[in-house]
C-alpha positions in Angstrom: -34.3 32.7 -18.7 -32.2 30.2 -16.8 -33.0 29.5 -13.1 -30.7 30.4 -10.7 -30.7 27.2 -8.5 -29.6 25.3 -11.4 -25.7 25.5 -10.3 -26.8 24.2 -7.4 -28.8 21.4 -8.2 -26.4 20.1 -10.4 -23.7 20.5 -7.6 -25.2 18.4 -5.4 -25.3 15.2 -6.9 -21.0 15.4 -7.8 -20.2 16.8 -4.7 -22.6 13.1 -2.8 -21.3 10.8 -5.2 -17.5 13.0 -4.3 -18.6 12.0 -0.4 -19.4 8.7 -1.2 -16.5 7.9 -3.0 -14.5 9.3 -0.3 -16.4 6.9 2.1 -15.3 4.6 0.3 -11.1 4.7 -0.5 -11.4 5.2 3.8 -13.2 2.0 4.2 -11.5 -0.3 1.4 -8.0 0.2 2.7 -9.4 -0.7 6.1 -10.9 -3.8 5.1 -6.9 -4.5 3.2 -5.3 -4.0 6.6 -7.5 -6.8 8.2 -7.2 -9.0 5.8 -3.7 -8.3 5.0 -2.5 -9.0 8.4 -5.0 -12.1 8.6 -4.4 -13.8 5.8 -0.8 -12.3 4.2 -3.4 -12.1 0.6 -2.1 -10.4 -2.4 -4.9 -8.8 -2.8 -4.9 -7.0 -0.4 -1.2 -6.2 -0.1 -1.9 -4.1 -3.7 -4.6 -2.1 -2.4 -2.0 -1.2 0.7 0.8 -0.6 -1.6 -1.5 2.1 -3.5 -1.3 3.3 0.3 1.9 3.7 0.6 3.6 7.5 0.3 7.1 8.3 0.6 7.6 9.8 3.4 5.7 7.6 5.3 7.2 7.1 8.7 7.8 3.5 9.7 5.2 3.6 12.7 2.4 4.9 9.8 3.8 2.3 7.3 4.1 -0.7 10.3 0.3 0.5 10.8 -0.4 -0.1 7.5 1.3 -3.4 7.5 2.0 -5.0 10.4 4.7 -6.4 11.2 7.6 -7.6 8.3 8.1 -10.5 8.0 12.1 -10.6 7.5 14.5 -7.8 7.7 17.7 -8.7 5.4 19.5 -5.2 6.8 18.6 -2.6 9.3 16.0 0.0 7.0 14.9 -2.5 4.6 11.8 -4.8 5.4 10.0 -7.4 3.8 6.6 -8.4 3.7 4.8 -11.6 1.9 1.9 -12.8 0.4 0.1 -16.2 -1.1 1.3 -14.7 -4.5 3.9 -16.4 -6.3 5.8 -15.6 -9.6 9.1 -16.4 -11.7 12.0 -15.4 -10.6 13.7 -13.5 -13.9 17.5 -14.5 -12.7 16.1 -18.4 -11.7 13.0 -19.2 -13.3 12.4 -20.8 -9.9 8.4 -19.4 -8.6 9.3 -17.0 -5.4 6.8 -15.5 -3.4 5.6 -11.9 -4.4 5.8 -9.5 -1.9 6.6 -5.7 -0.8 10.0 -4.4 0.3 9.8 -1.5 1.7 13.4 0.8 2.2 13.7 3.3 5.0 17.8 3.8 4.1 19.2 6.9 2.4 21.3 7.0 -0.5 24.2 6.2 1.8 22.8 2.8 3.1 21.8 5.1 6.9 18.2 4.2 8.3 16.5 7.4 8.3 12.7 6.3 10.0 10.9 7.2 6.7 10.0 5.3 3.5 12.5 5.8 0.8 11.5 3.2 -1.6 9.1 0.4 -1.9 8.4 -2.3 -4.1 5.9 -5.2 -5.2 8.6 -7.4 -6.3 9.4 -11.9 -6.0 10.9 -12.2 -2.8 13.7 -15.1 -3.1 13.5 -17.6 -0.2 
């Protein structure tokens, strides 16, 4: 006859594993925030990219990434990195960075993250 404690003994290690993985996930973005803001390293930018979500406020994005390096138009911002890649159009190696866009379909700034992508950024 199975023990009544069996489900608890099985679930407890799983719950501990879940809690530990959650704790690691919250530290990793904080380490990436510090590293990216200090070094502009691509590895940290990739980690932060995974934590961006459509609909985030401009303030939430700035808390993760800091101040943008460049804003070509109102509502669009560029964050650079130490990574370089050849641009498809020119073959010239450009820095790879993150482009965040807060504009709606009509091009009006919304204050909410609409799109974001990691791409070579021409200089």
